N, C-alpha and C positions, 0 to 999 in steps of 0.2 A: 561590505558583507557578502560573502560568496554563497550562491545558491546553485541548486542542480535540479533537473527534471529527470526522475528515475522511472523505470518501468518494472513493475512487479505485479504478479497476479492478473496480467491482462489489463492493467490500468496504469496511468501515469500520474505522478505526484511531484509537485514542486516543493522542495525541501531545503532547509538551511540548518546549520549547527544550532542545536538547542530545541529544535522542533519535535513534537510528538505527532506521529501520525498513526492511523489504524489501517493496516494492510491486510490482504487476504492471508490466511493462516500459513505460518512458516514453521518449519521444524525447529525445535530448541526450547529450552526451559527459561524461566525468568532469571534475568541477570546475564544470559548468554549474549555473545556477540553475533552480529550479522553483518554481511557485506553485500552491498548492492553494486554489481559490476555492470549492469545494463544502464549506463548513464547517457541520456539523449542530448542534454544541453548543460553547460556549465557557464554561469554568468557571474561576473564581478562588477565592481562600480566602473571600471574602466573599459572592459572588453567582454565579449560574449564568445564562447566556443560552441558551435553547433556540430553534432555528430552527423556522419553519413553512413549508417544510421546511428552508429554509437561513438562517443568521444573516446579516442584511444588513450589508455592509461588512467582514466579517471575512474574513481570509485567513491562510494559513499558508505561510511561505517556507522553502525548504530548498536543500541543495546536494547534487548527485549525487556519491556516493562511488564506486559501482561499478556497472557493467553486467555481468550475468553470467547463468549458468544453474544451476539447482538440481541436486541429485542425481537420478540416473537412477532411474526407476520402471519396473518391469516389468509390462506388461499381458498377462496370459495368459488366453486363453479356451480352454475345454475341454468337449466333450460326450462323456460316456462312451458306449462302444460304437457310435459313429458315425464313428470316424476323423477327428474334428475337433479340430484344435489350431491356435491362432494365437498367436504370441509377438511382442511389439512392445515397444519401449522409448519412454520419454518424459522429456524434461527441459524443465521450465518456465523461461522466461526471467523475470528479475527486475531491478529497479533498486534499489539500496541508496541510500537519501536520509537525510542527516543534517539534522535540523530546526533551522533557525537562529532562527526567530522566529515568535510567534503575535501577530497583530494583531487587535484587536477592532473 
């Protein structure tokens, strides 16, 4: 089984065909195609190719399953005895991608 390590949204993900990953928001609609060309490593059962920093000619293809937002996080800042309180919420946007193929 072939797998790859890709870089997107400032993070790295280990993926293989059939996996579903949540990455930082990407442009596109549900059912759209996406290609990750920043492939750092490609591994197979027999060999592994490590990029310097990227593997030449390698790419990972996927299909957008969902565009959404994560759970709400509460950001609460507090300074005791200073009457300082701030409360804010945050929901990070994400794109769920189903990996359709890894090409070396």
